[in-house]
Backbone bond lengths (Angstrom), bond angles and torsions (degrees), N, CA, C in turn:
res aa  C-N    CA-C-N  psi(-1)  N-CA   C-N-CA  omega(-1)  CA-C   N-CA-C  phi
1 X - - - 1.296 - - 1.422 114.08 -
2 X 1.235 118.90 135.42 1.479 125.25 177.28 1.580 109.41 -77.07
3 X 1.332 113.21 141.23 1.446 109.37 169.61 1.427 110.84 -75.95
4 X 1.433 114.26 145.44 1.472 118.55 -178.12 1.444 111.58 -72.36
5 X 1.381 116.81 116.41 1.429 121.58 -175.50 1.569 112.26 -66.23
6 X 1.284 124.22 -25.43 1.454 124.02 -176.27 1.492 112.22 -94.95
7 X 1.281 117.06 1.20 1.493 117.76 -174.23 1.524 110.66 -70.20
8 X 1.303 123.42 -25.62 1.408 122.36 177.82 1.458 113.49 -83.90
9 X 1.249 126.43 -0.64 1.375 126.89 177.02 1.503 115.92 -80.38
10 X 1.343 113.89 147.93 1.457 111.76 176.76 1.571 110.15 -91.59
11 X 1.271 111.10 160.38 1.637 116.64 -178.39 1.550 99.46 -67.40
12 X 1.328 110.75 160.78 1.402 119.17 172.46 1.486 109.43 -64.81
13 X 1.399 111.25 162.70 1.460 120.74 -175.87 1.602 106.38 -140.45
14 X 1.222 110.86 151.37 1.538 116.21 172.60 1.360 109.41 -94.25
15 X 1.594 113.68 147.96 1.400 117.48 179.50 1.560 110.66 -66.90
16 X 1.394 111.95 169.73 1.395 120.16 175.44 1.513 109.60 -63.94
17 X 1.320 121.83 146.16 1.414 131.26 173.15 1.598 112.35 -52.46
18 X 1.077 117.74 130.02 1.627 121.40 179.85 1.448 109.03 -70.59
19 X 1.372 123.06 142.69 1.306 123.48 175.70 1.497 110.85 -97.95
20 X 1.212 116.67 162.91 1.500 121.89 -174.53 1.532 113.37 -79.32
21 X 1.353 114.40 -20.08 1.499 118.77 174.30 1.522 110.92 -124.12
22 X 1.250 110.71 140.73 1.408 139.69 4.84 1.557 107.51 -86.18
23 X 1.315 118.31 151.23 1.351 116.40 -172.56 1.604 110.61 -82.21
24 X 1.202 115.35 166.07 1.554 116.43 179.52 1.527 114.32 -68.94
25 X 1.217 120.93 155.08 1.492 121.24 177.05 1.569 121.48 -45.63
26 X 1.314 110.20 -36.58 1.454 117.95 -179.94 1.481 110.30 -61.09
27 X 1.478 118.54 -37.87 1.414 123.18 -176.73 1.489 108.98 -67.10
28 X 1.398 118.95 -42.86 1.266 130.58 -174.08 1.590 105.32 -61.81
29 X 1.309 119.57 -43.82 1.293 126.92 177.34 1.472 114.64 -62.60
30 X 1.442 114.49 -46.21 1.422 116.99 176.35 1.569 112.48 -61.80
31 X 1.323 113.76 -42.02 1.541 118.56 -178.91 1.569 105.62 -60.81
32 X 1.136 117.89 -44.80 1.513 114.60 -173.92 1.568 110.41 -71.01
33 X 1.348 118.13 -35.27 1.471 116.91 171.84 1.567 108.21 -65.55
34 X 1.161 123.82 -34.42 1.549 122.57 -175.72 1.498 106.33 -70.31
35 X 1.446 120.54 -40.07 1.370 116.71 -177.36 1.478 110.53 -75.19
36 X 1.375 120.33 -32.61 1.542 120.34 174.99 1.512 109.28 -66.30
37 X 1.380 119.80 -35.50 1.527 119.94 177.41 1.537 109.91 -64.77
38 X 1.283 115.86 -44.88 1.598 119.18 178.18 1.456 110.18 -63.27
39 X 1.296 119.77 -43.34 1.477 119.81 -179.62 1.576 105.58 -64.65
40 X 1.259 125.16 -48.04 1.469 126.10 178.84 1.501 109.73 -53.45
41 X 1.339 116.32 -51.02 1.511 121.40 -174.55 1.591 106.43 -61.55
42 X 1.215 118.35 -44.89 1.445 126.17 -177.73 1.554 108.53 -55.48
43 X 1.405 105.55 -53.18 1.582 112.20 -174.97 1.642 109.78 -61.27
44 X 1.352 113.48 -44.10 1.480 117.93 177.10 1.507 116.18 -57.17
45 X 1.311 112.46 -41.46 1.460 124.71 -175.78 1.523 104.85 -70.36
46 X 1.326 120.31 -43.00 1.485 122.19 -177.25 1.499 109.13 -67.35
47 X 1.357 119.39 -40.57 1.417 126.61 178.78 1.458 107.81 -58.73
48 X 1.390 115.17 -54.11 1.453 113.37 178.46 1.454 125.07 -62.75
49 X 1.551 112.00 -28.00 1.369 114.05 165.57 1.518 118.49 -67.03
50 X 1.204 114.73 -37.82 1.630 118.66 172.28 1.487 110.34 -52.97
51 X 1.322 113.34 -45.98 1.536 116.60 -170.97 1.590 104.72 -72.36
52 X 1.312 117.80 -39.88 1.423 115.46 -177.31 1.558 107.64 -71.61
53 X 1.317 117.07 -30.57 1.437 119.60 171.94 1.544 119.34 -60.35
54 X 1.416 110.90 -42.83 1.403 124.70 173.88 1.464 113.84 -58.38
55 X 1.281 114.78 -46.32 1.494 123.79 173.70 1.624 110.95 -58.04
56 X 1.320 110.91 -48.39 1.360 112.06 -174.78 1.609 113.70 -67.72
57 X 1.413 110.61 -39.96 1.410 115.41 177.88 1.596 112.91 -65.25
58 X 1.425 114.71 -34.11 1.448 111.91 -177.99 1.452 108.81 -78.65
59 X 1.198 124.47 -27.43 1.452 119.49 175.73 1.574 108.97 -72.96
60 X 1.349 115.99 -36.42 1.439 111.97 173.58 1.536 116.68 -64.40
61 X 1.306 113.35 -37.06 1.474 112.73 174.04 1.392 116.91 -71.98
62 X 1.375 124.27 -26.06 1.464 127.16 166.62 1.405 118.30 -63.23
63 X 1.472 113.97 -34.37 1.494 119.05 169.80 1.546 113.34 -67.08
64 X 1.311 112.34 -32.73 1.513 117.57 -177.44 1.583 102.81 -71.05
65 X 1.385 116.41 -46.06 1.375 119.93 -177.11 1.552 112.96 -59.98
66 X 1.374 116.29 -38.04 1.526 121.99 176.64 1.575 105.09 -68.36
67 X 1.268 120.51 -40.31 1.531 116.63 -175.76 1.532 108.43 -69.45
68 X 1.350 120.87 -41.43 1.440 130.88 172.07 1.576 108.18 -50.46
69 X 1.405 114.29 -49.24 1.520 114.48 -175.00 1.578 105.23 -71.22
70 X 1.256 121.43 -42.18 1.553 116.89 -176.84 1.503 109.80 -62.93
71 X 1.375 119.40 -33.79 1.501 124.45 -178.34 1.638 105.27 -74.16
72 X 1.318 119.51 -44.76 1.487 116.51 -166.93 1.585 103.62 -101.89
73 X 1.287 121.75 -39.71 1.454 119.41 -178.77 1.558 111.43 83.79
74 X 1.310 117.94 13.27 1.377 117.67 174.28 1.545 119.88 -90.04
75 X 1.343 115.09 97.92 1.328 127.45 -165.46 1.554 105.82 -61.20
76 X 1.308 121.32 -50.44 1.462 121.87 -169.56 1.531 107.53 -69.40
77 X 1.233 120.96 -36.81 1.540 122.28 179.38 1.468 107.08 -67.61
78 X 1.360 124.19 -27.99 1.440 124.79 173.36 1.536 112.38 -71.19
79 X 1.315 112.82 -37.19 1.504 117.04 179.94 1.434 112.13 -70.89
80 X 1.288 118.59 -33.89 1.513 122.48 -173.54 1.568 103.22 -79.11
81 X 1.278 117.54 -43.15 1.504 121.41 177.69 1.611 111.78 -63.03
82 X 1.355 115.19 -31.95 1.515 122.23 -179.50 1.380 103.69 -67.96
83 X 1.368 118.81 -54.62 1.525 123.31 -176.28 1.539 109.45 -59.91
84 X 1.250 114.98 -40.12 1.566 111.84 173.04 1.552 116.55 -65.50
85 X 1.284 114.29 -40.23 1.467 117.90 -179.40 1.662 107.13 -63.63
86 X 1.245 116.88 -45.03 1.486 121.18 -178.00 1.551 109.37 -62.31
87 X 1.200 118.06 -38.72 1.522 118.95 176.60 1.370 113.22 -72.73
88 X 1.423 124.86 -36.17 1.396 124.84 177.19 1.623 112.44 -69.43
89 X 1.339 109.32 -31.62 1.518 114.89 176.18 1.402 112.81 -64.82
90 X 1.458 116.36 -48.61 1.444 126.86 178.86 1.516 109.50 -53.03
91 X 1.351 116.74 -43.78 1.425 122.08 177.90 1.589 112.91 -64.20
92 X 1.383 110.47 -39.59 1.451 110.76 179.22 1.536 114.95 -75.50
93 X 1.338 123.76 -22.20 1.420 129.15 175.04 1.509 109.10 -72.93
94 X 1.415 111.90 -54.63 1.515 121.13 -173.92 1.491 112.93 -123.17
95 X 1.404 109.28 76.26 1.509 113.06 -171.92 1.547 108.89 -66.50
96 X 1.301 117.57 -27.30 1.519 115.48 -171.79 1.548 115.02 -85.30
97 X 1.428 116.06 -3.56 1.343 119.00 173.97 1.514 117.56 -79.79
98 X 1.202 115.03 175.36 1.451 117.71 -177.73 1.596 112.65 -102.56
99 X 1.249 110.85 44.13 1.365 113.15 -174.05 1.687 117.89 -79.29
100 X 1.336 106.73 -17.12 1.426 114.06 -172.88 1.621 110.29 -69.92
101 X 1.295 115.06 -32.44 1.530 122.27 -176.12 1.502 111.12 -85.37
102 X 1.401 118.94 -12.42 1.307 118.64 -176.73 1.663 118.60 -76.10
103 X 1.389 117.54 147.35 1.474 114.37 169.00 1.477 107.07 -150.30
104 X 1.315 113.25 172.68 1.437 122.95 -171.84 1.388 118.73 48.85
105 X 1.344 116.78 -126.38 1.447 124.68 -169.30 1.664 103.27 -71.02
106 X 1.287 121.28 -36.12 1.448 116.81 172.55 1.417 119.51 -57.80
107 X 1.308 113.30 -40.61 1.539 117.91 177.34 1.552 111.92 -71.46
108 X 1.267 118.25 -33.21 1.361 124.03 171.25 1.590 116.43 -61.30
109 X 1.389 105.16 -39.71 1.432 117.47 -177.73 1.606 107.25 -69.89
110 X 1.338 112.97 -42.30 1.473 115.65 177.71 1.488 116.25 -61.94
111 X 1.382 118.40 -39.74 1.353 125.29 174.64 1.511 112.20 -58.94
112 X 1.342 108.95 -51.19 1.471 117.38 176.90 1.493 117.30 -55.51
113 X 1.406 115.26 -41.83 1.548 115.89 174.99 1.550 110.12 -64.44
114 X 1.450 111.58 -38.70 1.483 108.33 -178.95 1.442 117.89 -68.29
115 X 1.356 115.03 -23.12 1.559 122.85 -179.29 1.473 105.72 -104.82
116 X 1.394 122.82 33.72 1.442 113.61 -179.92 1.613 117.37 -69.81
117 X 1.275 113.72 -15.62 1.411 123.90 -177.83 1.409 110.75 -106.09
118 X 1.324 121.87 14.13 1.425 128.48 -176.75 1.593 108.97 -80.70
119 X 1.367 116.64 154.75 1.353 118.69 172.53 1.646 115.52 -48.73
120 X 1.154 120.49 156.65 1.599 127.54 179.41 1.464 101.98 -50.98
121 X 1.314 127.36 -54.38 1.447 124.58 -165.84 1.509 110.19 -62.84
122 X 1.426 118.02 -32.20 1.498 115.60 175.02 1.434 110.93 -74.43
123 X 1.356 126.25 -42.97 1.420 122.84 179.21 1.564 110.51 -61.30
124 X 1.368 112.67 -41.18 1.415 113.59 -179.24 1.641 114.39 -64.21
125 X 1.302 111.45 -35.81 1.434 117.99 -179.20 1.590 107.48 -64.34
126 X 1.381 113.76 -39.00 1.486 115.55 -172.22 1.597 107.30 -72.19
127 X 1.315 116.02 -25.86 1.529 117.19 -179.26 1.564 109.91 -92.61
128 X 1.419 114.35 -6.27 1.330 121.16 -172.40 1.619 112.80 -119.08
129 X 1.258 123.27 -126.56 1.422 134.61 -178.19 1.528 108.63 -52.10
130 X 1.382 119.45 -64.02 1.408 121.01 -175.77 1.641 108.66 -57.66
131 X 1.236 123.39 -46.75 1.359 123.93 -177.78 1.517 111.40 -58.89
132 X 1.333 114.74 -41.02 1.481 116.92 -176.46 1.576 104.49 -72.54
133 X 1.248 120.56 -41.45 1.319 127.01 -174.39 1.612 114.70 -57.80
134 X 1.402 112.45 -42.23 1.468 116.66 176.43 1.521 120.73 -88.80
135 X 1.392 111.09 -5.86 1.389 119.55 172.64 1.446 122.25 -100.82
136 X 1.435 111.21 -46.27 1.357 120.94 -170.30 1.523 112.98 -109.22
137 X 1.451 118.55 -53.10 1.384 123.88 -176.10 1.520 118.47 -56.89
138 X 1.403 113.20 -32.20 1.511 118.00 -175.41 1.580 109.45 -58.65
139 X 1.348 112.71 -25.65 1.523 117.64 -168.32 1.547 107.08 -101.33
140 X 1.315 123.47 3.22 1.357 122.04 -174.79 1.630 112.05 -97.71
141 X 1.253 123.72 155.88 1.468 115.94 176.18 1.482 113.40 -73.44
142 X 1.306 123.65 -32.90 1.383 123.92 176.14 1.627 107.94 -150.08
143 X 1.271 109.07 155.83 1.531 113.13 179.43 1.491 107.62 -156.19
144 X 1.403 119.13 162.19 1.386 120.22 175.29 1.551 107.33 -102.32
145 X 1.430 116.32 113.47 1.246 120.81 -179.61 1.547 114.45 -145.90
146 X 1.362 121.93 171.54 1.475 126.28 179.44 1.465 102.70 -116.02
147 X 1.329 120.66 103.83 1.549 119.71 -179.79 1.572 108.42 -71.39
148 X 1.252 119.61 -30.43 1.471 115.16 178.31 1.588 111.34 -63.69
149 X 1.261 117.71 -41.70 1.547 120.09 179.74 1.409 104.26 -69.02
150 X 1.272 125.33 -41.11 1.518 127.35 179.85 1.622 109.27 -61.19
151 X 1.283 113.15 -38.23 1.481 111.24 -176.44 1.552 109.36 -78.64
152 X 1.325 115.93 -26.91 1.512 115.67 174.50 1.474 112.30 -70.59
153 X 1.337 114.24 -37.38 1.513 115.07 -179.58 1.538 109.00 -78.32
154 X 1.316 123.57 -21.89 1.440 126.09 176.16 1.514 109.11 -74.03
155 X 1.280 116.84 -36.27 1.582 126.60 179.91 1.486 101.39 -65.69
156 X 1.352 120.70 -43.46 1.442 124.58 -170.34 1.515 111.02 -69.79
157 X 1.545 112.18 -40.94 1.359 119.24 170.50 1.629 116.88 -61.51
158 X 1.247 112.76 -42.51 1.550 115.44 -179.04 1.506 106.47 -67.84
159 X 1.351 122.67 -40.60 1.492 119.37 179.71 1.544 110.53 -60.93
160 X 1.352 112.12 -45.24 1.446 111.52 -174.90 1.538 109.52 -72.02
161 X 1.281 120.53 -42.23 1.537 121.95 179.23 1.644 107.69 -61.20
162 X 1.293 120.99 -31.92 1.394 117.54 178.66 1.483 111.12 -72.98
163 X 1.195 118.40 -38.93 1.605 123.07 177.22 1.582 105.15 -68.99
164 X 1.238 123.52 -38.42 1.469 124.07 -176.13 1.509 109.45 -76.55
165 X 1.284 121.90 -29.13 1.410 129.81 176.82 1.602 105.26 -73.05
166 X 1.291 112.91 -46.30 1.450 116.29 -179.60 1.526 114.88 -59.82
167 X 1.433 113.40 -44.27 1.330 123.23 -179.22 1.668 111.20 -71.57
168 X 1.316 108.94 -10.84 1.579 109.66 177.51 1.501 108.93 85.90
169 X 1.206 120.80 25.42 1.595 120.02 -173.76 1.550 108.21 -73.84
170 X 1.255 105.16 141.74 1.547 110.19 -177.73 1.494 107.55 -105.11
171 X 1.205 122.58 161.53 1.462 124.05 179.13 1.618 108.10 -70.67
172 X 1.415 110.27 144.02 1.424 115.57 173.09 1.461 115.51 -68.36
173 X 1.258 117.96 127.70 1.491 124.26 -173.19 1.511 107.28 -105.48
174 X 1.266 122.19 132.05 1.353 123.72 177.18 1.585 116.01 -112.95
């Protein structure tokens, strides 16, 4: 009789149970992608909140300017403060742009570029009465203007610029 060749072999055995730590490299990659996505969403939401807050604050300040104008009746102070408000608002919406150093026609051209997709009334206002008020009239001793109409046009500009900044609109380049 032949000796059994398989008699000396051990029975098959199962490997040890896997531990949950350390995770496989795929899980590390998935976790890092998840952290990056959460950080990106948080940053975008925070930026959007700041722009919405800037729009709300600018509209409230415009209402305060109108109330001060109706109380005092000082047209030129209203125009100077309106020009300052629009510049500060532009810097809040587009902080990386070069708006701070612009003046006169360059400042008006900057606003016109930013509002290229605005309704016709806003674009016409920038080339007309509102544009003249924020570039020229603020520096004159007296001028003939309608502060109520300017305030309405400025409010429309602020609302549009806030929506354009929120949508990530870039200036129209020619």
